[in-house]
C-alpha positions, 0 to 999 in steps of 0.5 A: 499499499502507498504511504500517504503524503499528508503534507501533499494532501494538505497543500496540493499546489504548495503553500502560498509564495508572495512574488517579488514583483506584483506586475499588472499582468500578475495581478490581472491573472490573479483577479481573473482566477478569482472571478472564475473561482465560483464557476470552476468550483460549481463544475467539480461539486454540483453533481456530487452526492451527499456521501461524496460531499461528506467525504474528508479530502484527507485524514482528519481534514475537512469534508468537501462540504466544509471546504466549500462552505469555508471558502465562502467564509474565508472570502467574505472576510476577504471582502470586508478586509479589502473594504476596510483597508480601502477606508481605513488607514492600516486597519487591524483586521479581525482574526476569525477561527476558521476551524471553529467556523467549519464545525458549525452546523451550516458548514457541516450539513447545509446544502452547498447550492446557496453557498455556490450562489453566495460565491458567484455574487461575492466573487463578482464584487471581489473581482470588480472592486480589485480590478478597479484599484489604483496603483496607490490603493494596491500598496494600501495595507492591513495588519493581520494580528495572527501574523503580526505583520502588514500585507498590501492589498496587492499581496491579498489578491495573490493570496485569495487567488491561491486560496481558492486554487488551493481548496479547489485543488483539495476537491479535484485531487480527492475526486481523482483518488476516488474515481469520481467523475 
């Protein structure tokens, strides 16, 4: 039997690594990934059964259902953080316990269709706002209390594009391992 590489299951596309230079091409590509995320996710999960949705993507990991709802939770936080950063001077953002949120009843049992619909509207707004950012606004920063450092909005764009792709890979890799079509 093949040994399970838990780290590869946790980070199927690797950990997020900030780029050295945030070119307009890089940012445009990441915003396009953010804009297309809901449709790419829906394509991968809309046909799954409840049993499949309730399958963890790795040992001791979240279920596919929890991953989908987590993406909405996380990306709603991203939207609020973006707005705070555009309207306040270096706001210290509110940390949230994503693992605790994932254990709430909505994340564990709710159907995914409302969350997929929420993600469509949310990502439309995220991409719309991100595309409108000026070079000065891209330099604005927030303070993340968990990491104790500043993040510029241009880095947030890269991070959340990665985040969507990261969780989408959890689902696609699980489907491939299980032979789900």
